[in-house]
C-alpha positions as CSV (number, residue, x, y, z in Angstrom):
1,X,2.8,7.9,45.2
2,X,-0.3,9.8,46.4
3,X,-3.4,8.2,45.1
4,X,-5.1,10.7,42.8
5,X,-8.2,10.5,40.8
6,X,-8.3,9.5,37.1
7,X,-8.2,13.1,36.0
8,X,-4.5,13.1,36.2
9,X,-4.3,10.7,33.3
10,X,-5.3,13.7,31.2
11,X,-2.4,15.5,29.7
12,X,-0.4,17.8,31.9
13,X,-0.4,20.5,29.2
14,X,-4.2,20.5,29.0
15,X,-4.5,20.9,32.8
16,X,-1.9,23.6,32.9
17,X,-3.7,25.4,30.1
18,X,-6.9,25.3,32.1
19,X,-5.2,26.6,35.2
20,X,-3.7,29.5,33.4
21,X,-6.7,30.3,31.1
22,X,-8.2,33.1,33.2
23,X,-4.9,35.0,33.3
24,X,-4.3,34.4,29.6
25,X,-7.7,35.7,28.6
26,X,-7.3,38.8,30.7
27,X,-4.3,39.7,28.6
28,X,-6.3,39.9,25.4
29,X,-8.4,42.9,26.2
30,X,-8.9,45.8,28.6
31,X,-10.3,45.1,32.1
32,X,-13.8,46.3,32.9
33,X,-12.6,49.4,34.6
34,X,-11.0,50.5,31.3
35,X,-7.4,50.1,32.5
36,X,-4.5,48.7,30.6
37,X,-4.3,45.1,29.5
38,X,-3.1,42.7,32.2
39,X,0.1,40.9,31.4
40,X,0.0,37.2,31.3
41,X,1.7,35.5,34.3
42,X,5.3,34.4,34.2
43,X,5.2,30.6,34.0
44,X,7.8,28.8,36.1
45,X,8.4,25.2,35.1
46,X,8.8,22.9,38.1
47,X,10.2,19.3,38.0
48,X,8.0,16.9,39.8
49,X,9.4,13.4,40.0
50,X,5.9,11.8,40.6
51,X,3.1,11.4,38.0
52,X,0.8,12.9,40.6
53,X,1.1,16.1,42.7
54,X,1.5,16.1,46.4
55,X,-1.2,18.2,48.1
56,X,1.5,20.1,49.9
57,X,2.9,21.4,46.5
58,X,-0.4,22.0,45.0
59,X,-1.3,24.4,47.9
60,X,2.1,26.1,47.6
61,X,1.5,26.8,43.9
62,X,-1.9,28.3,44.6
63,X,-0.4,30.5,47.3
64,X,2.3,31.7,44.9
65,X,-0.3,32.8,42.4
66,X,-2.2,34.7,45.1
67,X,0.8,36.4,46.8
68,X,2.4,37.3,43.4
69,X,-0.9,39.0,42.4
70,X,-1.3,36.6,39.6
71,X,2.0,37.5,38.0
72,X,3.5,34.0,38.7
73,X,2.2,30.6,37.8
74,X,3.7,27.2,38.4
75,X,3.7,24.6,35.6
76,X,4.6,21.2,37.0
77,X,6.6,18.9,34.8
78,X,5.3,15.6,36.1
79,X,7.0,12.2,36.1
80,X,10.4,13.9,35.9
81,X,13.1,11.2,35.6
82,X,10.4,8.6,36.4
83,X,11.8,5.1,36.8
84,X,15.3,6.1,37.8
85,X,16.6,4.9,41.3
86,X,18.6,8.1,41.8
87,X,16.0,10.4,40.3
88,X,16.3,13.2,42.9
89,X,20.1,13.6,42.5
90,X,19.5,13.7,38.7
91,X,16.8,16.3,39.1
92,X,19.2,18.6,41.0
93,X,21.6,18.2,38.1
94,X,18.9,19.1,35.6
95,X,18.0,22.2,37.7
96,X,21.6,23.4,37.8
97,X,21.8,22.8,34.0
98,X,18.7,25.0,33.4
99,X,16.5,22.4,32.0
100,X,13.7,23.6,34.4
101,X,13.2,26.7,36.5
102,X,12.4,24.9,39.7
103,X,12.2,21.5,41.4
104,X,11.2,19.8,44.6
105,X,13.5,17.2,46.1
106,X,13.2,15.2,49.3
107,X,15.4,16.5,52.1
108,X,16.7,13.0,52.3
109,X,18.5,13.2,48.9
110,X,20.7,16.2,49.3
111,X,23.4,14.3,51.1
112,X,23.9,12.1,48.1
113,X,25.2,15.2,46.3
114,X,27.4,16.5,49.1
115,X,24.9,18.8,51.0
116,X,24.6,17.6,54.5
117,X,22.6,20.4,56.1
118,X,19.3,18.4,56.1
119,X,20.7,15.3,57.8
120,X,19.4,16.1,61.2
121,X,15.9,16.4,59.8
122,X,16.0,12.9,58.5
123,X,18.1,11.3,61.3
124,X,16.7,7.9,62.1
125,X,13.9,7.7,64.7
126,X,14.4,11.4,65.7
127,X,11.4,13.3,64.2
128,X,8.8,10.6,64.9
129,X,5.6,12.5,65.4
130,X,3.7,15.3,63.6
131,X,3.6,17.3,66.9
132,X,7.4,17.3,66.9
133,X,7.7,18.0,63.1
134,X,5.4,21.0,63.7
135,X,7.6,22.3,66.5
136,X,10.7,21.8,64.4
137,X,9.3,24.0,61.7
138,X,7.8,26.5,64.1
139,X,11.4,27.0,65.5
140,X,12.6,27.7,61.9
141,X,15.2,24.8,61.9
142,X,14.5,23.6,58.3
143,X,14.7,27.2,57.1
144,X,18.2,27.5,58.5
145,X,19.1,24.1,56.8
146,X,18.0,25.5,53.5
147,X,21.0,27.7,53.2
148,X,23.0,24.6,52.4
149,X,21.6,24.3,48.9
150,X,23.8,27.3,47.9
151,X,26.6,24.8,47.8
152,X,25.0,23.5,44.6
153,X,24.8,27.0,43.1
154,X,21.0,26.8,43.6
155,X,18.6,29.0,45.4
156,X,16.5,27.7,48.3
157,X,12.9,28.7,48.2
158,X,11.4,26.7,51.2
159,X,10.9,23.5,53.0
160,X,7.5,21.9,53.6
161,X,6.7,19.2,56.1
162,X,5.9,15.7,54.9
163,X,4.5,12.3,56.1
164,X,6.3,9.7,58.2
165,X,8.1,6.9,56.6
166,X,7.8,3.4,58.1
167,X,9.1,-0.1,57.4
168,X,6.9,-2.0,55.1
169,X,7.5,-5.8,55.4
170,X,6.7,-8.1,52.6
171,X,6.4,-11.4,54.5
172,X,7.2,-10.4,58.1
173,X,7.1,-7.3,60.4
174,X,10.3,-5.3,60.9
175,X,10.4,-4.3,64.6
176,X,13.9,-5.0,65.9
177,X,17.4,-5.1,64.4
178,X,17.3,-8.8,63.9
179,X,14.4,-8.5,61.5
180,X,16.6,-6.3,59.2
181,X,19.7,-8.5,59.3
182,X,20.4,-10.0,55.9
183,X,17.3,-8.4,54.3
184,X,17.1,-6.3,51.1
185,X,15.4,-3.1,52.0
186,X,14.3,-0.6,49.3
187,X,14.7,3.1,49.8
188,X,14.6,6.4,48.0
189,X,18.3,7.3,47.7
190,X,19.7,8.9,50.8
191,X,23.1,8.6,52.6
192,X,21.4,8.7,56.0
193,X,18.9,6.1,55.0
194,X,21.8,3.9,53.6
195,X,23.8,4.3,56.8
196,X,20.7,3.5,58.9
197,X,19.8,0.3,57.0
198,X,23.5,-0.9,57.0
199,X,23.7,-0.3,60.8
200,X,20.6,-2.5,61.2
201,X,22.3,-5.3,59.1
202,X,20.2,-4.8,56.0
203,X,21.3,-4.4,52.4
204,X,19.9,-1.1,51.1
205,X,18.7,-0.9,47.5
206,X,17.9,2.5,46.0
207,X,14.7,2.1,43.9
208,X,12.7,4.5,41.7
209,X,9.5,6.2,42.9
210,X,6.5,3.8,42.5
211,X,9.0,0.8,42.3
212,X,7.6,-2.7,42.3
213,X,8.5,-4.8,45.3
214,X,10.3,-7.5,43.3
215,X,13.5,-8.5,45.0
216,X,12.7,-6.6,48.2
217,X,12.1,-7.9,51.6
218,X,11.0,-4.5,52.9
219,X,10.7,-0.9,51.8
220,X,10.8,2.4,53.7
221,X,7.5,4.0,52.7
222,X,4.6,6.3,53.9
223,X,1.1,4.9,54.3
224,X,-0.4,6.9,51.4
225,X,2.1,5.4,49.1
226,X,1.6,1.9,50.3
227,X,-2.1,2.3,49.7
228,X,-1.8,4.2,46.4
229,X,0.7,1.8,44.9
230,X,-1.4,-1.3,46.2
231,X,1.8,-2.5,47.8
232,X,-0.4,-4.4,50.3
233,X,-1.2,-6.9,47.6
234,X,2.3,-8.4,48.3
235,X,3.5,-6.8,51.5
236,X,1.4,-7.6,54.5
237,X,3.1,-5.8,57.4
238,X,3.8,-2.2,58.3
239,X,5.4,-1.2,61.7
240,X,3.1,1.4,63.0
241,X,5.3,3.0,65.6
242,X,8.7,2.9,63.9
243,X,8.8,6.2,62.2
244,X,12.2,6.0,60.4
245,X,12.1,9.7,59.4
246,X,9.7,12.2,57.8
247,X,9.7,13.1,54.2
248,X,10.1,16.9,54.0
249,X,9.9,18.5,50.6
250,X,12.6,21.0,49.6
251,X,11.7,23.6,46.9
252,X,14.7,24.9,45.0
253,X,15.3,27.1,42.0
254,X,18.0,27.8,39.5
255,X,20.0,31.0,40.1
256,X,19.4,32.6,36.7
257,X,15.6,31.9,36.8
258,X,15.4,33.4,40.3
259,X,17.5,36.4,39.3
260,X,15.1,37.1,36.4
261,X,12.2,37.7,38.9
262,X,11.3,41.0,40.5
263,X,12.0,41.4,44.2
264,X,8.2,41.1,44.9
265,X,8.0,37.8,42.9
266,X,11.0,36.4,44.7
267,X,9.4,37.2,48.0
268,X,6.1,35.7,46.9
269,X,7.8,32.3,46.2
270,X,9.4,32.2,49.6
271,X,6.4,33.7,51.5
272,X,4.2,31.1,49.9
273,X,6.3,28.3,51.3
274,X,6.2,29.8,54.8
275,X,2.4,30.3,54.5
276,X,1.9,26.7,53.4
277,X,3.7,25.0,56.3
278,X,0.7,24.6,58.5
279,X,-1.5,23.3,55.7
280,X,1.2,20.9,54.5
281,X,1.5,19.4,58.0
282,X,-2.2,18.8,58.1
283,X,-2.2,17.3,54.7
284,X,0.5,14.9,55.9
285,X,-1.7,13.9,58.8
286,X,-4.7,13.5,56.5
287,X,-2.8,11.2,54.2
288,X,-2.2,8.9,57.1
289,X,-5.7,9.2,58.4
290,X,-7.1,8.2,55.0
291,X,-4.7,5.5,54.2
292,X,-4.6,3.6,57.5
293,X,-8.2,2.5,57.5
294,X,-8.1,1.7,53.8
295,X,-5.1,-0.6,54.5
296,X,-6.8,-2.1,57.5
297,X,-9.8,-3.0,55.4
298,X,-7.5,-4.7,52.9
299,X,-6.0,-6.9,55.6
300,X,-2.7,-5.1,56.4
301,X,-1.2,-5.9,59.7
302,X,0.0,-2.9,61.8
303,X,2.7,-4.4,63.9
304,X,3.9,-2.6,67.0
305,X,7.5,-2.5,68.3
306,X,7.8,-2.9,72.0
307,X,9.8,-0.6,74.3
308,X,12.6,-3.1,74.3
309,X,12.5,-3.4,70.5
310,X,12.8,0.4,70.1
311,X,15.7,0.4,72.6
312,X,17.4,-2.2,70.5
313,X,16.9,-0.2,67.3
314,X,18.3,3.0,68.9
315,X,21.3,1.1,70.3
316,X,22.1,-0.3,66.8
317,X,21.9,3.2,65.4
318,X,24.4,4.7,67.7
319,X,27.2,4.5,65.1
320,X,24.9,6.5,62.7
321,X,24.6,9.2,65.2
322,X,28.3,9.2,65.9
323,X,29.0,9.9,62.3
324,X,26.2,12.5,61.9
325,X,27.2,14.5,65.1
326,X,30.9,14.6,63.9
327,X,29.7,17.5,61.9
328,X,29.2,20.5,64.1
329,X,26.3,22.0,62.3
330,X,24.4,18.7,62.1
331,X,25.2,18.1,65.8
332,X,23.7,21.4,66.7
333,X,20.5,20.7,64.8
334,X,20.2,17.2,66.3
335,X,20.6,18.6,69.8
336,X,18.0,21.3,69.1
337,X,15.5,18.8,67.8
338,X,16.2,16.3,70.7
339,X,15.6,19.2,73.2
340,X,12.3,19.9,71.5
341,X,11.4,16.2,71.6
342,X,12.0,16.1,75.3
343,X,10.0,19.3,75.8
344,X,6.9,18.3,74.1
345,X,7.1,14.6,75.0
346,X,4.8,13.6,72.0
347,X,4.2,9.9,71.4
348,X,5.4,8.4,68.1
349,X,2.8,8.3,65.4
350,X,1.3,4.8,65.6
351,X,-1.9,4.1,63.5
352,X,-3.8,1.0,64.3
353,X,-6.7,-1.0,63.0
354,X,-9.8,-0.8,65.2
355,X,-13.0,-2.8,65.5
356,X,-15.0,0.3,64.6
357,X,-13.7,0.5,61.0
358,X,-16.2,-0.8,58.5
359,X,-15.3,-4.2,56.9
360,X,-14.9,-4.5,53.2
361,X,-18.4,-4.3,51.6
362,X,-19.5,-7.2,49.5
363,X,-21.5,-6.3,46.4
364,X,-23.3,-7.9,43.5
365,X,-20.5,-6.7,41.1
366,X,-18.5,-9.9,40.7
367,X,-15.0,-9.5,42.2
368,X,-12.0,-9.8,39.9
369,X,-10.4,-8.0,37.0
370,X,-12.0,-6.2,34.1
371,X,-10.3,-4.6,31.1
372,X,-11.2,-2.0,28.5
373,X,-9.1,-0.2,25.7
374,X,-9.1,3.5,25.3
375,X,-8.0,5.4,22.2
376,X,-7.0,9.0,21.6
377,X,-10.5,9.5,20.0
378,X,-12.1,8.6,23.3
379,X,-10.2,11.4,25.0
380,X,-10.9,13.9,22.3
381,X,-14.7,13.4,22.7
382,X,-14.2,14.8,26.3
383,X,-12.0,17.7,25.2
384,X,-8.6,16.3,26.2
385,X,-6.2,16.4,23.3
386,X,-3.7,13.9,24.8
387,X,-4.0,11.2,27.5
388,X,-2.9,7.6,28.1
389,X,-4.2,5.1,25.6
390,X,-4.2,1.4,25.7
391,X,-5.7,-1.3,28.0
392,X,-6.9,-0.1,31.4
393,X,-7.6,-2.6,34.2
394,X,-10.4,-2.3,36.8
395,X,-10.1,-4.6,39.9
396,X,-12.8,-5.2,42.5
397,X,-11.4,-6.9,45.6
398,X,-12.8,-7.1,49.1
399,X,-14.5,-3.7,48.9
400,X,-11.6,-1.9,47.2
401,X,-11.7,-0.7,43.6
402,X,-8.4,-0.1,41.8
403,X,-8.0,1.2,38.3
404,X,-4.6,0.5,36.6
405,X,-3.4,2.6,33.6
406,X,-1.8,0.8,30.6
407,X,1.6,1.0,32.2
408,X,0.3,-0.9,35.3
409,X,0.3,2.2,37.6
410,X,-2.7,2.6,40.0
411,X,-4.4,5.7,38.9
412,X,-7.4,5.4,41.2
413,X,-7.8,3.5,44.4
414,X,-11.0,3.7,46.5
415,X,-13.3,1.9,48.8
416,X,-16.7,1.2,47.1
417,X,-20.2,0.3,48.0
418,X,-23.1,-0.9,45.7
419,X,-26.8,-0.3,46.2
420,X,-29.0,-1.9,43.5
421,X,-27.7,-0.4,40.2
422,X,-25.6,2.4,41.7
423,X,-21.9,2.3,42.7
424,X,-20.3,4.8,45.0
425,X,-16.4,4.8,45.0
426,X,-14.8,7.0,47.6
427,X,-11.1,7.8,47.0
428,X,-10.8,10.3,49.8
429,X,-12.9,12.4,52.1
430,X,-13.5,15.1,49.3
431,X,-13.6,12.9,46.2
432,X,-16.3,10.3,45.4
433,X,-17.4,9.0,42.1
434,X,-21.0,7.6,41.6
435,X,-22.2,5.8,38.6
436,X,-24.9,3.4,37.4
437,X,-23.8,-0.1,36.4
438,X,-25.0,-3.2,34.7
439,X,-23.4,-6.6,34.2
440,X,-24.4,-9.3,31.7
441,X,-22.2,-12.1,33.0
442,X,-19.3,-11.0,30.8
443,X,-19.2,-7.2,30.4
444,X,-19.6,-4.4,33.0
445,X,-21.0,-1.1,31.8
446,X,-21.2,2.3,33.5
447,X,-23.5,5.2,32.8
448,X,-24.4,8.5,34.5
449,X,-20.9,9.2,35.9
450,X,-20.9,11.9,38.6
451,X,-17.9,13.5,40.3
452,X,-17.3,16.6,42.5
453,X,-16.6,19.9,40.8
454,X,-18.2,22.2,38.3
455,X,-20.7,20.6,35.9
456,X,-19.0,22.7,33.2
457,X,-15.7,21.0,33.6
458,X,-14.7,18.0,31.5
459,X,-15.1,14.7,33.3
460,X,-12.3,12.3,32.3
461,X,-13.9,9.6,34.4
462,X,-16.6,9.5,31.7
463,X,-13.9,8.5,29.3
464,X,-12.3,5.8,31.5
465,X,-15.4,4.4,33.0
466,X,-17.9,4.7,30.3
467,X,-16.4,4.9,26.8
468,X,-16.5,1.1,26.3
469,X,-17.7,-2.0,28.3
470,X,-15.3,-3.6,30.7
471,X,-14.7,-7.2,29.9
472,X,-14.2,-9.6,32.8
473,X,-10.8,-11.4,32.5
474,X,-10.9,-13.8,35.4
């Protein structure tokens, strides 16, 4: 999960309506030049397995609207098949059945439904740096792989680069094959990932997106997901320089929905994906850059595999490569990526904790957990017709502020500082909440909530933070 601000607890339908409002209004009257009424945009529904939206996809959707001249709009259907271990394969089935117009699915998952064209892109320890990932996309390799989705009677729209996945260890670091032996390792379903973990002696366990760590010794994850899901509360080690594979996003569409578009709209979808590649890569880098220091402040250990450790891992994975390269097309892609890797000689991504990172900031807000209950009426006051209701939990711990929704999912994770009666909670470089606070020994109250954005927009944080006092529970 990507950590996102509380606004995403507002109903998806409300947000989609806001996004489309300008176009909808323009269809109700003549434009200022006296021309004909503008038609409302064609809305394409898109299955999104996560409750939040990856920045790579959000940028692509904006580009689609721009390149189509406002004739297309993307309506994300968030939390699609949430809670299912094999949600990506199921999403592809739903797309083929016409339940949605479009979907994004990790490149890792296509080999679970018989499409092996992306396997070279997620081969273990191959694409291990953003410089190499950029070069692979620059050479158009993922675009050629996209043709394989036709085997599912679907249309490939584009592939976007994604962040690096690393071994997250619950009670020990995973740096060499012996660390994996006999361990249960969680993964998002993938035949390549399954082969990789078995070759290292582990027992793979497909788990849902946002899965809890119960029963797992390790989990292949990206840094932003580790921070956003607060996995560091139980898992204390991430292997910094073991980049198992990247997590590219594949955008696909149902044949009938695609055929119903004009040639210009079809081109807009694909051109938007191409235009978004560079930004998607930078977004992936930024996710790591934001998550790493946050995890360091929380006490995460960034382990480093030695040269001999990495050599042992690659030797253990030789049977995986033997199986992958038995397919001529996959072998060709692996050879091409290997040549690029040799050519650019980029080091593997390896974030580290440094002494210059600010320590967790102590404050006069007592650390611990606080709870408040929100009702539908609370959201209606702010102009949102639907949103999560129930008990929310706010946790202050070593300079980190986490807000859990009623289902226990982290909806907001930020570092925070306090000066006198003001708190500042920074979730990311471009999103900070400020508020005034008071504590009477039992209840915590917030007023004067301020967030980035237009002052005319609704502020859901006013609902979550300030509707009722937060009662200390520990």
